[in-house]
FITOR-369748 format. One record per residue (C-alpha): x, y, z. Coordinates in steps of 0.25 Angstrom, whole numbers, padded with zeros to 4 digits, always signed. Layout:
BEGIN
XYZ;...
! end
This chain:
BEGIN
-0334-0105-0234;-0331-0090-0237;-0336-0087-0225;-0328-0096-0216;-0319-0091-0222;-0322-0076-0217;-0325-0082-0204;-0312-0086-0202;-0305-0074-0208;-0312-0066-0199;-0309-0076-0187;-0293-0076-0190;-0295-0061-0192;-0299-0058-0178;-0289-0069-0173;-0279-0062-0180;-0284-0047-0174;-0286-0053-0159;-0271-0059-0160;-0267-0045-0164;-0274-0038-0152;-0268-0051-0142;-0254-0045-0147;-0256-0031-0147;-0263-0033-0131;-0247-0041-0128;-0240-0031-0134;-0247-0018-0130;-0241-0010-0116;-0253-0015-0106;-0249-0030-0105;-0246-0030-0090;-0234-0041-0094;-0219-0039-0095;-0214-0052-0100;-0218-0065-0108;-0232-0071-0111;-0238-0079-0123;-0249-0073-0132;-0261-0082-0130;-0263-0091-0144;-0250-0087-0151;-0245-0099-0148;-0229-0094-0145;-0221-0094-0133;-0222-0082-0125;-0205-0080-0128;-0208-0081-0144;-0220-0073-0142;-0213-0062-0136;-0200-0064-0147;-0209-0061-0156;-0220-0051-0153;-0212-0042-0140;-0226-0046-0132;-0222-0044-0117;-0231-0053-0107;-0230-0059-0092;-0224-0072-0087;-0232-0083-0079;-0244-0079-0086;-0255-0089-0088;-0255-0087-0102;-0272-0091-0102;-0272-0077-0097;-0278-0065-0108;-0266-0055-0103;-0264-0050-0118;-0280-0048-0121;-0281-0041-0107;-0282-0026-0112;-0275-0015-0104;-0283-0007-0093;-0288+0004-0101;-0282+0015-0094;-0295+0025-0096;-0302+0012-0088;-0295+0007-0079;-0291+0019-0065;-0276+0020-0062;-0266+0015-0074;-0266+0004-0085;-0256-0006-0089;-0251+0004-0100;-0253+0016-0093;-0245+0012-0081;-0233+0007-0091;-0235+0022-0098;-0234+0029-0086;-0224+0021-0077;-0216+0023-0089;-0217+0039-0088;-0217+0036-0073;-0202+0032-0073;-0198+0040-0082;-0203+0051-0073;-0195+0044-0061;-0183+0046-0068;-0183+0060-0074;-0188+0065-0059;-0174+0058-0054;-0167+0065-0066;-0171+0078-0065;-0173+0076-0050;-0163+0089-0047;-0173+0098-0054;-0183+0099-0042;-0182+0105-0030;-0177+0094-0020;-0188+0099-0007;-0201+0103-0011;-0206+0116-0008;-0220+0114-0005;-0226+0114+0011;-0236+0102+0018;-0248+0101+0010;-0244+0107-0002;-0252+0094-0009;-0265+0097-0002;-0268+0107-0010;-0263+0102-0026;-0270+0086-0024;-0285+0087-0023;-0291+0083-0011;-0297+0071-0015;-0293+0060-0023;-0298+0061-0038;-0308+0049-0041;-0307+0049-0056;-0292+0042-0058;-0284+0053-0066;-0273+0051-0076;-0256+0047-0072;-0254+0060-0080;-0259+0069-0071;-0255+0059-0059;-0240+0063-0063;-0241+0078-0065;-0247+0079-0052;-0235+0073-0046;-0226+0083-0051;-0235+0093-0051;-0238+0091-0037;-0231+0080-0030;-0217+0083-0035;-0216+0098-0029;-0218+0091-0016;-0207+0081-0016;-0194+0079-0009;-0185+0075-0021;-0176+0063-0012;-0165+0059-0027;-0164+0075-0028;-0149+0075-0029;-0150+0085-0018;-0156+0079-0009;-0148+0078+0002;-0159+0074+0014;-0163+0063+0023;-0156+0051+0015;-0155+0045+0003;-0167+0040-0004;-0165+0028-0011;-0169+0027-0026;-0165+0020-0038;-0172+0017-0050;-0170+0002-0048;-0176+0005-0034;-0189+0013-0041;-0190+0001-0049;-0188-0010-0040;-0200-0002-0035;-0209-0003-0044;-0208-0017-0046;-0211-0018-0033;-0222-0009-0032;-0227-0017-0047;-0227-0028-0039;-0236-0025-0028;-0231-0036-0018;-0232-0035-0001;-0220-0045+0004;-0224-0047+0019;-0221-0061+0017;-0215-0069+0010;-0226-0077+0003;-0232-0063+0000;-0220-0059-0009;-0209-0069-0009;-0198-0062-0019;-0200-0049-0010;-0195-0056+0001;-0183-0064-0003;-0178-0053-0011;-0179-0045+0001;-0171-0055+0010;-0161-0056+0000;-0160-0040-0002;-0158-0038+0011;-0145-0051+0011;-0141-0043-0002;-0141-0030+0007;-0136-0033+0019;-0124-0041+0014;-0123-0027+0005;-0120-0020+0018;-0113-0030+0026;-0121-0034+0037;-0118-0046+0046;-0122-0057+0038;-0134-0060+0050;-0141-0048+0046;-0143-0054+0033;-0156-0062+0029;-0150-0072+0020;-0139-0078+0030;-0140-0093+0033;-0144-0096+0045;-0145-0080+0047;-0158-0075+0058;-0155-0061+0051;-0164-0055+0040;-0167-0043+0031;-0178-0036+0029;-0183-0023+0022;-0189-0013+0031;-0198+0000+0023;-0187+0010+0030;-0178+0011+0042;-0187+0017+0051;-0196+0004+0051;-0181-0004+0052;-0179+0003+0066;-0192+0001+0072;-0192-0015+0067;-0179-0016+0074;-0184-0010+0086;-0198-0018+0087;-0188-0030+0086;-0179-0026+0096;-0191-0022+0105;-0198-0036+0103;-0185-0043+0106;-0182-0036+0119;-0197-0039+0123;-0196-0052+0122;-0187-0053+0131;-0191-0044+0141;-0205-0052+0139;-0197-0064+0145;-0189-0058+0154;-0200-0050+0161;-0214-0059+0157;-0221-0049+0169;-0218-0037+0163;-0227-0028+0155;-0221-0027+0140;-0225-0013+0142;-0217-0009+0151;-0204-0019+0147;-0205-0011+0133;-0206+0003+0140;-0192-0001+0145;-0186-0004+0131;-0176+0007+0125;-0169+0010+0112;-0157+0016+0107;-0153+0025+0098;-0145+0037+0093;-0146+0051+0093;-0144+0052+0078;-0155+0037+0074;-0166+0039+0066;-0179+0044+0072;-0185+0031+0066;-0179+0025+0078;-0186+0034+0089;-0199+0032+0080;-0199+0016+0082;-0196+0018+0095;-0208+0026+0098;-0215+0015+0091;-0209+0004+0096;-0212+0010+0112;-0198+0009+0116;-0188+0021+0123;-0180+0025+0114;-0164+0030+0119;-0158+0041+0110;-0142+0039+0111;-0132+0050+0109;-0122+0048+0097;-0107+0051+0095;-0101+0065+0088;-0103+0056+0074;-0118+0055+0078;-0115+0040+0082;-0122+0030+0093;-0109+0025+0101;-0110+0012+0111;-0107+0019+0121;-0117+0027+0124;-0127+0016+0120;-0121+0009+0130;-0124+0019+0142;-0137+0022+0137;-0143+0005+0139;-0135+0007+0151;-0143+0018+0156;-0156+0013+0151;-0154+0002+0157;-0153+0008+0171;-0166+0016+0167;-0172+0001+0167;-0173+0002+0151;-0171-0009+0143;-0164-0006+0129;-0166-0014+0117;-0163-0010+0103;-0152+0003+0099;-0153+0007+0086;-0141+0013+0079;-0139+0020+0065;-0128+0019+0053;-0131+0033+0046;-0139+0039+0054;-0150+0050+0049;-0145+0061+0054;-0130+0061+0049;-0127+0045+0047;-0121+0044+0058;-0118+0029+0062;-0121+0022+0076;-0108+0015+0083;-0111-0002+0079;-0099-0005+0085;-0102+0000+0099;-0115-0002+0098;-0119-0016+0094;-0109-0021+0106;-0120-0014+0116;-0131-0018+0109;-0126-0033+0111;-0122-0031+0123;-0136-0026+0128;-0144-0034+0119;-0151-0023+0111;-0155-0023+0096;-0145-0015+0088;-0151-0010+0076;-0144-0002+0066;-0150+0007+0054;-0142+0010+0044;-0154+0015+0035;-0144+0027+0026;-0130+0020+0027;-0132+0007+0027;-0133+0006+0012;-0119+0012+0011;-0115+0000+0019;-0115-0007+0005;-0101+0000+0006;-0090-0008+0015;-0084+0006+0017;-0097+0009+0027;-0098-0005+0032;-0090-0002+0043;-0099+0008+0049;-0110-0005+0053;-0098-0010+0060;-0106-0017+0073;-0118-0023+0063;-0115-0035+0070;-0123-0031+0082;-0134-0024+0073;-0148-0033+0076;-0156-0026+0065;-0149-0017+0054;-0157-0009+0043;-0154+0000+0030;-0160+0009+0020;-0158+0006+0006;-0169+0016+0002;-0159+0028+0006;-0145+0023+0002;-0147+0013-0010;-0154+0017-0019;-0167+0011-0016;-0180+0018-0014;-0187+0017-0002;-0192+0011+0005;-0180-0002+0008;-0174-0003+0022;-0166-0015+0024;-0167-0021+0039;-0158-0032+0044;-0160-0039+0057;-0151-0051+0064;-0161-0059+0068;-0174-0058+0059;-0183-0066+0068;-0182-0055+0080;-0186-0043+0072;-0199-0052+0066;-0204-0059+0078;-0206-0043+0081;-0212-0041+0070;-0221-0057+0068;-0236-0055+0064;-0239-0068+0056;-0256-0065+0052;-0259-0080+0044;-0262-0071+0033;-0246-0065+0030;-0243-0081+0033;-0239-0092+0023;-0232-0105+0019;-0216-0100+0019;-0215-0092+0030;-0205-0103+0036;-0193-0099+0026;-0196-0086+0022;-0198-0071+0027;-0209-0062+0030;-0205-0050+0030;-0218-0044+0037;-0210-0050+0048;-0200-0041+0045;-0208-0026+0048;-0218-0015+0051;-0226-0018+0038;-0233-0033+0031;-0233-0027+0018;-0218-0024+0011;-0213-0020-0001;-0206-0023-0010;-0190-0017-0006;-0182-0026-0009;-0185-0025-0024;-0178-0013-0025;-0167-0017-0015;-0164-0028-0027;-0165-0018-0039;-0156-0008-0033;-0146-0017-0028;-0145-0025-0042;-0146-0014-0049;-0133-0005-0044;-0126-0015-0035;-0118-0014-0024;-0108-0008-0031;-0117+0005-0035;-0123+0005-0023;-0110+0007-0013;-0105+0017-0025;-0120+0026-0024;-0116+0023-0009;-0101+0028-0011;-0105+0041-0019;-0115+0045-0007;-0106+0046+0001;-0095+0053-0007;-0102+0063-0010;-0108+0067+0007;-0091+0067+0008;-0093+0077-0003;-0104+0085+0004;-0095+0083+0015;-0082+0089+0010;-0087+0101+0003;-0097+0105+0016;-0084+0103+0025;-0076+0113+0017;-0086+0123+0016;-0084+0131+0028;-0100+0133+0032;-0103+0118+0034;-0099+0107+0045;-0101+0093+0044;-0108+0087+0055;-0110+0072+0053;-0098+0060+0048;-0101+0059+0033;-0100+0045+0030;-0111+0043+0022;-0118+0050+0013;-0123+0062+0023;-0116+0074+0026;-0121+0083+0039;-0117+0097+0039;-0122+0109+0045;-0117+0125+0043;-0110+0131+0055;-0117+0138+0064;-0131+0135+0070;-0143+0127+0069;-0152+0136+0063;-0143+0140+0050;-0142+0125+0046;-0155+0125+0047;-0156+0139+0039;-0147+0131+0030;-0154+0118+0028;-0168+0125+0027;-0161+0135+0016;-0155+0121+0008;-0168+0115+0008;-0178+0124+0006;-0172+0128-0008;-0175+0114-0013;-0160+0113-0020;-0156+0103-0008;-0163+0095+0003;-0156+0092+0015;-0160+0089+0031;-0154+0090+0044;-0150+0084+0054;-0147+0085+0070;-0132+0082+0073;-0126+0086+0087;-0138+0094+0090;-0136+0101+0078;-0141+0104+0065;-0134+0099+0053;-0138+0094+0037;-0140+0082+0030;-0134+0080+0017;-0136+0066+0011;-0131+0062-0003;-0145+0056-0007;-0145+0055-0024;-0142+0045-0028;-0134+0049-0041;-0128+0061-0030;-0116+0068-0037;-0105+0078-0034;-0110+0087-0040;-0124+0085-0030;-0115+0088-0020;-0109+0099-0024;-0122+0106-0027;-0128+0103-0013;-0117+0108-0006;-0117+0121-0015;-0131+0122-0012;-0128+0120+0005;-0117+0130+0003;-0126+0141-0002;-0137+0139+0005;-0128+0139+0018;-0122+0155+0012;-0136+0158+0013;-0138+0155+0028;-0126+0162+0032;-0128+0174+0023;-0143+0173+0027;-0137+0173+0043;-0129+0185+0042;-0140+0192+0036;-0149+0185+0047;-0139+0192+0059;-0139+0207+0055;-0154+0205+0051;-0160+0197+0064;-0154+0205+0073;-0163+0209+0085;-0164+0222+0078;-0180+0220+0083;-0176+0217+0098;-0167+0229+0100;-0177+0238+0093;-0190+0235+0102;-0180+0235+0115;-0175+0249+0108;-0189+0251+0106;-0194+0249+0121;-0180+0256+0127;-0185+0269+0119;-0199+0269+0125;-0197+0268+0138;-0186+0281+0136;-0191+0289+0151;-0198+0300+0147;-0190+0311+0145;-0195+0326+0139;-0192+0321+0125;-0197+0308+0128;-0205+0310+0116;-0195+0315+0106;-0187+0304+0114;-0198+0290+0110;-0202+0297+0095;-0185+0294+0092;-0184+0282+0099;-0197+0278+0090;-0191+0282+0078;-0178+0275+0081;-0186+0263+0084;-0195+0263+0073;-0182+0264+0064;-0175+0252+0070;-0189+0245+0069;-0191+0251+0053;-0177+0245+0049;-0180+0231+0058;-0193+0230+0050;-0185+0231+0037;-0177+0219+0042;-0185+0212+0046;-0192+0214+0031;-0179+0207+0026;-0180+0196+0031;-0194+0192+0033;-0191+0194+0016;-0179+0184+0018;-0188+0175+0025;-0199+0175+0014;-0189+0170+0004;-0184+0161+0012;-0196+0155+0016;-0199+0153+0002;-0188+0145+0001;-0193+0135+0014;-0208+0135+0009;-0206+0122+0010;-0210+0114+0021;-0199+0103+0020;-0190+0110+0019;-0191+0117+0031;-0193+0103+0038;-0183+0097+0033;-0173+0108+0038;-0179+0105+0052;-0167+0101+0062;-0176+0090+0067;-0177+0081+0055;-0166+0072+0057;-0166+0073+0075;-0183+0069+0079;-0175+0069+0093;-0176+0086+0092;-0191+0085+0089;-0194+0077+0102;-0187+0086+0111;-0194+0098+0105;-0207+0089+0108;-0202+0083+0120;-0212+0093+0130;-0224+0084+0124;-0216+0070+0125;-0217+0071+0139;-0231+0075+0139;-0233+0062+0131;-0225+0051+0140;-0220+0055+0153;-0209+0043+0149;-0205+0050+0141;-0204+0063+0149;-0196+0054+0161;-0185+0049+0150;-0184+0061+0144;-0180+0067+0159;-0170+0055+0158;-0163+0059+0144;-0160+0073+0150;-0154+0067+0162;-0145+0060+0156;-0144+0071+0146;-0137+0081+0156;-0129+0071+0165;-0117+0064+0160;-0117+0056+0170;-0131+0053+0177;-0133+0051+0188;-0139+0037+0196;-0155+0036+0193;-0163+0044+0205;-0173+0035+0210;-0179+0046+0216;-0195+0050+0213;-0194+0060+0201;-0181+0057+0196;-0183+0052+0184;-0172+0063+0178;-0162+0061+0186;-0150+0055+0183;-0149+0040+0181;-0138+0033+0187;-0128+0030+0197;-0115+0039+0200;-0105+0031+0200;-0110+0024+0189;-0095+0026+0177;-0104+0027+0164;-0104+0034+0153;-0116+0040+0151;-0122+0043+0137;-0122+0055+0128;-0135+0064+0129;-0146+0055+0125;-0156+0061+0114;-0169+0056+0119;-0176+0043+0126;-0189+0041+0119;-0200+0034+0124;-0211+0025+0121;-0224+0036+0123;
! end
């Protein structure tokens, strides 16, 4: 009996130890669950268990699953990161992100590095053995951060804002943790359905017509979130091309498709984004780039004349890309004039409002959308000006079937039983795989509210107006664009070289970052309000930096005129004249005197050259960053300059391009072209009858053809 009692006590002790171990494990941070569950063997409910012991648990889990007894992966034995380590390092990373954004103003805006700087710092081979998180983060700060352009810096005023906010970051973290790929409704129902709802929300917020909204009853419209505005431009061009080619195949059933395709031509303004040009190049269609008015807007009459000219040449207009808030100067094409022309000629009208579209949540900016009812498609980028981090480009279409029929490919392994009642977004874009982008749109809209987002937009516009007023009040500067949103385009009063020198000096300082544009064939500097919490002080500091740099440029240019006068050329001319003195009895003395004089001049010139070389060395030390030289280049926002600089190469690549270029030159050199000559070799002749009373479009910037 004593032996039996001892065995019973021993078993009871073992049972208690096992229970203690289970409870300890359930309280361990290595637990993968975040909510309630029942501890096996306790006999109590999940709610009472949590109330008494604060045990985290997982919902909808099979109670027979021995999760409590599963030990956490051992960090020493498991490569990568264990659950315990992820909890620790995840919190540390969040702290690092917050500290980075709070102290970002202490860093240089642009890095001072040259291409290939990492090649000598990072080993040429990947490590065989796992390395610690601490060493990776140490190298991140030491090697990666010195090469980062800090887009969230309060004095980053280049390009357009790179939207960012804590709710958006958290939503992206959750999206990455879920790790689903939502190419169809069945692949992730919540992803598809939330995207529909968010596009309906956001479309209503910016005042889109009901025909575009995805949840309009009996409507054919719809929306999708693409990766970028470039993808939106390309996808809409493909849809428009498919639509016109379907019609042409019916009208000309015996004509080769390649010939029909070669006749298609699209239109945009010279201020349109370069992605339109790339879309036409990939889509194998011609693009005609049209001149703008004095406010850098595309007007209806210019488009009408271009369409008529191209029809007379046997081309088939089919697509017009307009811009609300151009990249170079934030100008707005006149949709109310362009729309009726597109409707009259049955052209697909696409509206790209990548930057400014978010501002239409403010009612005072919606008149800029007048004419949107004529559009077939519209896109804007919340990841620019709505505090949502990249990538998130919203796009709506008036007829979703015209879009999807151009992109649908339906293999058996992607089909599912709910296809007749749901939307599969794999038919709405180029990639099959899609991220959970709508999640961050949902988080940001809910946590800021429409009122908070409107306040953010209006504050940026106010600060841009403040910068405009300060620059206008300074006699050294002039404003080039109409400041409507958060972008100010300015330049020093002087030549382009002076302004490029100013921008290079500003970017080289590391204290501020801006980029250029070409407006009216003039070099201008773009100043955009980008930081979420930008203040009046940020604008005042930026103006002081710009003003001081301009003073230095003016001072240096005055000195340069004196120091760099063509003294060397004068000295050489005098030297030649001295050496060509006719032979005289005193020729030796004359030659000696001449040589002495020339020597003195050259010696004096050499000393000045040394001074200039020293200044140049100092300047190069400041401009050592390749990035600075690159972003200060005038070709940044006008790729047509690059194309024309290399026009000779394009002529060699394509005889068609040569003929089109000749056509462009003829149009540009004649206010009223004559009739098209039918004689051989007259491709560059004028094109219209003398008696035609037509207003010809302004000088065309270019005609791009497929190669």
